[in-house]
N, C-alpha and C positions, 0 to 999 in steps of 0.2 A: 406657196412659200412666203409671199409678202405678208399675207394675213398672219402666218405663224410668227414671223419676225416682229410684226407690230404687237402681237400678243405678248411676246417675251419682253419687249421694251416697256410695254405698259405695266407688266407685272413687276419688273425691276424698279420702275419709277415709284411704285406704291410701297416699296419696302423702306422702312426707316432704319438708319444705322445710328447706334449710340456714338456720341462724340467721344473721342479719346480724352483721358484725363489730362488737364493742362499742367498738373504738378509733375515736375521731372523726378524720376526715381533715381536716388543715389545707389540703391542696391539692386542687384539683378533680381528679376522676377522669379519667385519660388512658389510653384503651385502646391497647395496643401493636399495631403491625402486625407480622406474622410476616416479619421481614426482618433483615438485618444492616446497620447504619449505621456508616460509618467516618469518623472525625474526624482530619483532618490539618492543620486550621486552624480558627479561630473561624468562618469562613464556612460550615463543614460542619455546625455544631452543630444548627441549626434542623431540618434534614431528618433527620439521623442519630438524634436523640433520639426520633423517632416510632417507631423499631423496637424490637422486644423484645430485641435484642442490639446493644450499642453497643461498638465497638472504637476506642480512642484510640491513635493512633500518636504517635511522638515528634515534637514541634515546639516552637517558641518562641512564647509568647504575647506580643503586642505590649505594650510598656510603657504603663502607664496603663489597661489593659483587664482586666476580670474575666472569667475563664473560668467562665461560668454554665451548668450542665448540669441540665436538668429532664427526665429520662427519663420514659417512660410507666410506668404502674403495673406493678410486678413485673418490670421490665427487669433484665437482666444487663449490667453495664458492665465491660469489661476494659481495663486500661491495658497497652499493648503496647510502650511505650517511655518514655523520660524526657521530662518537661516542664520547660521553663525559662521563668521569668517575667522579661520585660524590666525594666530598671531605670528607675524614675521616682519622684520624691518625690510621693506622693499618699496618700489615706486607705485605698484598697483596699476590700474584700478582694481577694485574688488569685484565689481559686477558690471556687465554691459548688456543692454538689451537693444538690438538693432533689427531693422527690416522695414517692411511697408505695411501700414494700416493695421498695426498690432493693437489688440485690446488686452491690457494687463490689469488684472484685478487681484490686489494683494490680500483681500479678505480680512483686513485689519491685522495681519501678521507682521512680524518684526524681522528686519535685517539688522543683525547685531555685529557691529564692526570692532567691538572690544577696544574702543579708543582709550579706555582707561589704562591699558597696558602700554600705549604709545605716548600719551600726553606728558609733556615736560616743560610746558610754558613757552616753547620756542616755535611751535607749529612747523612750517616748512622752511623756517629760517635757520635751522641748525638742529643740533641734538639728534634724536633718533630719526631714521628715515621712515616716513609715514606714507602708506599707500593713499593715493588721491587721484580722482575722487573716489568716494566709497561706491557710488552708483552713477553710471553714465547711461542716460536715456537717449539713444541715437535714432530710434525708429521714426520714419516719416509718416505722418498721419496716425489716426487712432488715438488711444488714450492710455494713461498710466495712473492708477488710483489706489487709494486705501492701503497704504503701507506705513509702518513706523520705521524710520531710519534711526537706529539707536547707537550713540557713542561712535560717531565717525572719527577715524584717526585724524583727519584734516578736513578738506572740503567734503561736503555731504553729497549733494546731488548736482550733477552737471547735465544740462539739457542741450543737445546738439541736433535734435530731430526737428525738422520743419513741419508745421501744421499739426501740432499735437496739443491735447488738453491734459494737463497734469492736475490732479485734484485729490483732496483728502490725504495729503502726505503729512506726517508728523516727523519733524527732525528734532530729536531730543538729545542734545549734547549738554544738558544742564548740569550733569555731574562734573563737567569740566570747569565750572565756576569756582570750585574749591581748589586750593593748592595741594601739591603732593611733594614727596621727597625730592623730586627732580626739578620743581618749578620755582625754587627760590622765593617762596612766599607769594608768588603771582598765581593767577588762575592757570590751572594746568592745561586746559583746552585753549587752542590758538589756531588761527586760520581755518576755523570751522564754518566756512560759508554755508548757508542753507541751500540756496538755489543759485547756481551760476548759469546764465543763459547766453548761448552764442548760436542763435537760430532765428528763423522767421515764422511768423504766424503761430505764436505760442501763447497759450493761456495757462496760468497757474492760479488755482483758486481753492478756497475752503481748506487751507492748509495751516499748519502751526510750525513755527521755528523757534527753538530755544537754544541759543548758542553764544559764541564769543566773537563773532565776526559779522560780515554782512548777512542780513536775512535774505536779501536778494541782491545779486550783482549782475547787471546786464552789460555784457562786454561787446556784443555785436548783435544786430538784427533789426527787423522792422515788423510792425504790427504785433506788438507784445502787450499782453494784458496780465496784470497782477491784481487779483481782486478777492476781497473778503477773506484775507489771511490775517494771522496773528503772529507778531514778531516780538520777542523779548530777549533782553540780556546781551544783545550783540551790538552791531554798528548800524542798525536800521536798514532802510530800503535805499539802494544805491543804483545809479546809472554809472557804470565804469568800475574800475578805472579805465579810461579810454586812451589807447595808444595810437600809433600812427596808422594811416590808411584804413580807417575803420569808420563804419557808419551805424548809428542807432537812430531810428525814426519811428514815429507814431507809437508812443508808449502810453498806456493807460494804467494809472495807479489808482485803484478805486476801492473804497469801502474797507480799507485795512485798518488794523489796530496795532500800534507800535508802543512798546512800554519799556522803561528802564534800559535805554540804549544810549550809546555814546553820542550819536546824533540820530535824528529820526528820519530825515529825508535828505538825500545828498546826491549831487551830480559832481563827479570828480574826473578831470581830464589831466593827463600827464603834461607837465610843464614843457617837456622836450618833444612832445608829439607833433606830427605834421600831417596834413592831408586828410583830416578826419572831420566828421560832422555829427552833431547831436541835435535833433530837431523834433518838434511836435511832442513834447512831454507834458502830459496833463494829469494833475492830481485832483481827484474828486472825492469828497465826502470821507476823508480819512481822519482818524483820531490818533493823537500821540500824547504820551505823558512820560514824565521822568526822563526827559532828554538831558543827558548829563553835561554835554559841551555845546551842542548846537541843536536848535529846533530844525532849521533848514540851512544847509551849507552847499553852496554852488561854487566850485573853485577850479581854476585852471592852473593850479600850482602843485598838483599831486606829484610826489608823495608828501610834500609839505601841505598843511591845511590852508594856511594864509600866507604863503611865501611869495616869491617872485613868480608871477603868472605868465604862462606862455600864450601865444596867439595862434598856434597851429591847428587848433580844433575850433570849429565854428559852432557855437551853441545858439540855437534860435527857437523862438516860439515855445516858451515855458509858461504853463497856465495852472493856476489853482482855481478850480471852479467848484460850484456847490458850496459845501461847508466843510472846510478843513480846520480842525481845532487842535492846537499844539500847546502844551505847557512844558516849560523847561525848568531845570534846577536853578538855584540862586546864583551859581557861578557860571551859568551857561549864557551864550549869545543867542538871542532869539532868531535872527536871520543874518547870515553873512554871504555876500556875493562878491567873489574875487575874480574878476575878468582881466585879461591882459590888455585889452583895448576895446574901444567901442565897436570896432569892426569884427571882433571875435565873439561878441555877444550881441546878436542882432534880432530883428523881427519883433514880434509882440510878446512882451513879458507882462502878463496880466495876473496879478496876485489878489484879485478882488475876493476870491473865495478862501483866503487865508487869514486866520486869527492866531497870533502867538502871544502867550502870556508868561509872566515870570522872568527871572533872570535879568539880563541887561541888553540894551540895544546894540546890534552889530553894525556893520558898515556895508555900504553898497558901492562897489568900485567898477566903473566902466560898464554899467548896465542901466537901462532906463526901464523902471518898473512902475506900473500903475496899480492902484488899489491896494487892498490889504490893510491889516491892522497888526503892526509888529514894531 
């Protein structure tokens, strides 16, 4: 008996067990069936999303309905045709994808929000009620790639899923640059943010945004990378706006091109915000041109650009490394930094990798910056 017991103990000792994932799951585990589920209408979703392979064919989503997809863990989703979202004034969103470790391949197909029917120059500030966001990516882990998001009624893509890579997305709201009968001579598109991020460990890469608002707006999160993207026509690449009790940290803005935008690189914190932090923001090897009002704007007075600055958000460790080249319009400020106090803009601010040309010199208030040519 002793020898048998010793044998069992030895056998168990030789077995290795895989360590459990350290990433907490927000969604209940859903085991996939080995099958292919095909979606040609919303009535197919419930059964199709139980399979490990989901194929979405071209169809039109009924007005006022959200296409909500909750695939099983580890599923692969392929978009096999264009999706069009019917027109209706309502809050939205138009599409949600959520779950764990989902691989979504758009195959270059289009999600058409028919924004031209909503646009009135007011965005979400009035006028028609516009569904927003058009697409919400909420799944934890995995990837979402190769989709054109066309004519979003308001915000285009909201990312709330941790540990995800988003790539090869084209947000094309360029038709909103023109005025229409409802926009009183102004651009019809408004509040058409490209990517809004409130998540951790997110990478957005190799994507294109043509819009009338922020190309990127990081509202919350840590370990965020925005790399090798192209932004035009909007408000540039932004951290914020940051409200109360929020943290953004370890952000890498790398290898992007920004053109013909109101400002090209911006950090904006709300003047009335408290209990928040923005830290470790690094810009590396970016190029910007046609910056209409600012090349770089860092302000603690949002919603005013250069108004009375608050001190309730601590901004620390902002770096321009490598080679960041920025050119601004004749009436633009090259760099403005508007901090409420020395204690609210702290740490190392090294702008050695920044060169800004054109326009006029801005002002640096309550921040100690080293290096740079601006």
